[in-house]
N, C-alpha and C positions, 0 to 999 in steps of 0.2 A: 504494500500500500504506500502510495506516495504522500509525502508531507506537502501541503499546498496552501498558500494563502487563499482566502475565499475569492479574491479577485481573479485567481487563475483557475477556479473550479467552475467550469462552463456548464451552467444549469440551463436546460432548454426552457423556453417560456411556457407559461401555463397559469393556472389559477393559484394564487398564493394564499395559504391559510396558516395562521399562527396558533400554536398550542402552548398554553402555560398552565401552571398550577394556580388555583384561585389564591389571590394574595391575602384575603381576609384572615384565614387561620394563621398565617405568618405574622401579621400585625398583632393579632390577639396574643400569640405566643411571645412576641417581642415585648409586650406590655406586662406579661406575667412575671412575678418575682420568683427567685429561687430555682429557676430551671436552667441555669447556665452550666455548660460543660467545658472543660479545658480545650483550647485550640491546640491543634498540632503545631509543632515548631515551624513547619513550612507555612501554615496559615498565619501564624504570628508574624513571620517575616514579610509575607505577602501583604498583609493588611497594614503593617507598619510602613512599608514602602508606599502603598496606596495613599495613606493619609498624609505622609510627608510630601508626596508629589502634588496632592491636592492643595496643600498649604502654599506651595510654590506656584500654583496655577498651571501645573503641568500634568494634570490627569490624562491618562492615556489608556485605551482599552487593553486588557490583558486576559484574553480568553482562549480556550482551546475548544475544538469541536470536531465534528466528523460529518461526512455526507455519504449517502448511498441511494440506490434506486430500488423501488419495489415494482415488479411488473404488474400491468393491468390497472384499472381504475382503483382508487383508494376506497377501502371499506372504512368510512369515517368512524363508526362506532367501535369497530375493532381497533382502530388506531388510537381512539380515545382511551380504550382499555389498556392498550400497550403503554402509553405514557403514564397512566395511573399505576400500572403494575411495576413499571420501572422505578417510579418514585417511592412506591411502598417497599420495594426490595432494597433500595440504597438510602440509608438514613441521611447521608450527606446532602442528597437532593432535597430533603425536607428540612435542612438546616439553614439558618440565617445568622447574620452577625448584627450586633447592636453595639453602641458605645455606652459604656457605664463608667462614669468618672473619667471620661476622656480615653478610656482603654477599651479595645474591642473584646467582646465575649460572644460565645456561640449559644444558640438555643435551637431546639428541635420541635417540629410539629409532629404530633402523633400520626401514625400511618392511617388510622381510621378517619382523620379529620381532613385529609387532602382530597381535592377534586380537580378535574381538568376542565379548563375553558378553552374555547377556540374562537377565532375571529377571522372572518373572510376579508382579506386585504385587497381583493380585486384581481382582475385578469391582466397579465403582462404579455406583450407581444414582442418586446425587445429584450434580448438576453443581457445586454450591458446595463440597461436601466434596472432590470430585475436584480442583477448582482449588486449594484450600488444600493438598492433599497434593502436587500437582505442584510448587507453589512451594517447599514444604519440601524435596522431593527435589532440585530444581535449586539451591536455596540451599546445600545441603550439598555438592553435587558440582561446581558451576561456581565454584570458589574457587581463588585464585592458586596455592597450594602443594599442592593436591590433585593426585594422580597417577592418571589424567589429570584435567584441569580442565575437561572438558566432558561433557555427558550428553545422550542422546537418549531421549525418552519417546514411546511410541505408545499411543493409546487406540483399541482395535479394536472394530469393530461389524460386523454382517453386511454392511452396504451401504457402509461407508466406514471410513477410519482417519485419525485426526488425529495428526500428527507435531509434537512440540514439542521444540525444541533449545535448550539453554542453554550458553553458553560464558563463561568468565571473560573480562573485557574485554581482558586482555593478548593474547588470540589473535584478536580480531576488532574490526572497526569497523562503522559502519552500512552502508557499501557491501558489506562481506563478507556480512553476514547477509541483506541484500536480494537479492544475487546467488545465495545458496546455495539459495533456494527452487527456482528453475529447475534448478540443478545437481543437487540431490537427486532431483527429479522425473525428470530425464533419466537419471541413473545407475540409478535403480530400474527405469525402463521398459526400459533396455538390458539390464540383468542378468536381468530377468524373462524376456526373450525370447532370451537366450543371445548377445547381441552382445558383441563385444570392447570392453573399456574401455581408453582411452588417456589418458595424462596429459601428452602433449607440449605444449609451449608455455606451461605454467603454472609460473611461477617460485615460489621458496621465500621466505617471509617471513624465514626465518633468514638467507638470503643477502642479502636487502635490508638487514637489520639490520646485518650486518657491513659492507656497503658504505656505509650511511648514517653509521655511527660513524667509519669511516676517513676519509670526506670531511669530516665536521663537526669532527673533532679537528685538522684542518689550519687551521681558521678561527680567527683571532685577534680581539682586541678592536678592531682597526682595520677590521674587515669592515663594509661599508656596512649590512648588515642589523642589526648590533649598534647602529650609530649611529642607524638609523631607529627601532628599538625603544626606545632610550634617550630619544630626543626625544619619542616617544609617551608614555612613562611620565612624563617631566618635564612635558609639557603637561597631563597628567591630575593634576597636583599631587603628583608623586612616588610614585604608586601605580598599580596597575592600575585600569581603569575599573569602575564599578559600574552596576547597572541604574538607569535614569534616575529612578525613583520609589522611595519608601520601601517596605521589605519587613517592617519590624517585627522585625528580627533583628539581633543584634550581630555584628560581624566575628569570625569564628572560632567562633561558636556553631553547634552542630549540632542542627537540629530536623528532624522528619519532613518529607518532601516530599509535595506533592500535584501535580495536573496540571490544566492547562487545555487543551482541544483544541477548536478552532473553525475553521469555514470562512471564509477571508477573501474570496475571490471564486470564482465558478464558472469552468468551462473557457472559456466564451465571453468572459467579462470578463477573464480572464487573457490571452487572445489579444489583446484590445483594448489592454490595458495594455502588452503587449510591443510592439505596433505603435507606440504613442506613444513608448515608450522608444527604439526604433530611430530614430525621427524626431528624437529629442533627443540622438543620438550615444551611446546607451547600450544596454544589454540589459535583460532582465527582472530580473536580480540587481541591477543598478544602480537600477532603479526601486523594487525592494523596499527597498533600503537608504535611498534617498531618502525613501520613505514612513516608515521608521523614524525618520530624522532629523527629519522634519517633525512626526511624532507627539511625539517627545521635546521638541522646541522648543515645541509648543503646550501641552504639559502642564507644562513646567518653566520656559520662557522662555529656555533655553540655546540659543545659536546653533551650538554645536559638539556633535556626537554622536560618542561613542566606544564601541566595543565590540571584541570579538575574534571572528574568524571562522575556523572550521575549514575546511580544504580537503584533498582527497585528494592524495597524493604518488605516485600510480601513474604515474611518469614514463616507464617503459619497457614495451614490449608484454607482457613476461612477467609483469608485476605486475597487468595489467588484470583477470585472473580469479582472482588469488591470494587466499587467506584470510590476513588479518593486520590489523594496526592501521596502515594507510597514511594517516595523517592528520597534517598540520601545521597550525599556526595562524598567522594574520597579524593585525596591528592595523588596525582601520578607524577613520579619523578624517574626519568629514565636516563641513566648515565651511560653513554655509549662507550666510555672508557677506551679500551684498546680495540674495540670492535671495528672491523673493516667491511663486514658483509651483513646482509639482512639476517642470515641464519645466526651470526654472532650476536645480533641484537635481540633476537626473539626471547632468549631465556631471561634476560634482565627485564624486558617488557612484561613478560608473564609474571615475574615476581612482583613488579610494581602494581600490576592490575589486581593481584591477589591482596596486596596490602591495602589498596584503595577500597576493595570490596569489604575487607574487615573494618575499615574505618567508617564506612557508611552506616554502621550500626549505631553510632553515636551522632545524634542530630547536630548538624553544622552550627546552628544558632547557639546550642549549648556550648560548643567548643569556643565560639566567638566570645560568649559571656565569660568563660573561664580564662581565656587568653587576654581579656580586657581590650578587645578589638571593636567594641560597639561603635566608637566614633569613626573608625576607619570604614566600617560598614555603611554608616549613614552618609559619609562623604562620597562614597562611590555609587550611591543609588542611581538607577534601579538595578545595576548589575555589579555584583561584588567581584566576579571573576569570569573569564571566558571558560567555556566547557566543551568537552568532546563526549557526545553520547553515542552509544552503540546499542542497537537492538537487532536481534535475529527475528524478523517479522514472519518467517516461514512457520514458526511454531504457534502463532496466535490462532485462536478459534476463528474458523471461516476464511483463513488466508487463501485457501485454494479457490475461493469464489469471489474474491475482492474485485477482480477484473470484470467478471460478469455483473456484479452489483455497482460498478463504477464507484467503488468505495475510496474515500480519501480521509486522511486525518487533516484537519484544518487548523490553522493558527492565524492570529491577528498580527500583521506586521506593525511593529511599534517603533519606539525611539530608544536610543541608547548609545553606548560608546564601545562595546565589546563585539568580538566576532565569535559567535557560538555555532558549533558544528554538530550535526546529527548524521550518523552513518547508519543506514538501514540495509540489512541484507534481506532480499526478497527472492522469490523463485526466478526472477529475471536477472539478478545480479546484485551488486552492491552500489548504493547511491550515496553521494556526498551532498548534503544540504547544509548550507551556511546562511545564517542571518547576520548581517553586518551593517555598519554605518554606510549610508549612501554617499560616500566620498569617492573621488577618483582614485586616490591612493589605496583605500580599502578594497575597491574592486580589483585593482591590479594585484595587491598582496594576496587576497584570498584565492583568486584564480591561479596565481603562481604556485601557491601552496598546494592546492588541489591537483594541479597538473603534475607537480613533483611526486606527490603521493601516488598518483596513477602510474607514473613512470616506474616507480619502485615495484608496485604490485604486478604490473604487466611483465616486468623482467622476471620476477619470481615465478609467475605462472608459466612463462615461456621457457626459462632456463633453469629454474630451481633455486636461484639465488640472485642477489644484487650486490655488487661491489660498489662502495661509495668512496668518494675522493677524500683527500686530506683537507683539513680545515682551511688551508691557504687558498683553496680553489673555490671558496664560498662565493655565491653571487647574490648579494643581498638586495632587498627592496627597502629603502630607508624612509624614515618619516620626514 
């Protein structure tokens, strides 16, 4: 499944209908006293940034979503039941945020109190006009303190219906929106045929948040994860790492983002790279990180590559299919040392990835608190670090039918000053998607980096290895 800004998801014209949960129970729950539950650390950070940016008059949409198609005309009542069942199943969709004493807290609406409303927004005959209107509707609805803070749009035609869902980031991560395509397809098919819908075995993100905070608050400054993060920051010069090449934007400056999306290797080449990585005592992720480190070295001369890597924290079976922001981050530090080939670099990259995976178990915001880096965090809003995310999309539910369903994960192009990279492995190959500042230098830098990573992986797939040059031959792209 491709990651796509809504502006690039071409929805055929038709009749637009909007589906939301009735807001009245949310407002009633927001007024009730004593029903607050702890925020997750991700939600705390997200809402803190949101409020700070609003204070500066820089509020910007920050939502995730997904789109897919249903064949044939829409069964409106079955779809109403689908949205309702989805909200009943996932407590975070029935959650909202309020300010109490200037601080955000969460409350939840009981599953029996929610209902679904729909509104006919009219017929559209122009796809570009429809896309712009969809973005306007989602921007307004999928916002942190809106009640509720997600919305479902359907574009109905005689032979098919496109479904577009947008959720404020506080309620979903990339895994959640990718899994939700199959889930909504299954719910709709079951309800349309009168099957009984069950929610057993699917945990609540609210419960996860309570457990996460209880565990993390017992962690002190002497915890090994805090020491590891501290060393990582110290080794990076006392700050979080940056993208290896210049981006033409100042720290803290907020400029519009744009996107680069490109294929690194096809499916057969990815399989060949993975085989080489296993022979070098690593896996595909280790090979990908080794290629990133080599690319950074060749473009800058640096022998050490640092970045931050998000990984899911769905550590218990009940979280596997739950909607929520189950993501931790870990530091990646790859020292190429005396390595001169890709295979030399894989082992160290594998070790670094495993360390990062271990460190994701401690919420990053808790580490920031214990290291006394809150002021640094605030100064760099809304992006504290650039990251590299990897997901093997082939294992997701419904992945084999995503092309048939025209399924996409959707994200809102926002503003910032970092270059963030998502690498997704699908049945078609491995895609490199970067969101970066819309400056001339950033466009050149990110494209150069992607091209060098591709060169490394192509060579490995074709020859079994890649020999990289001495630091003196680096060809940098400077700020």
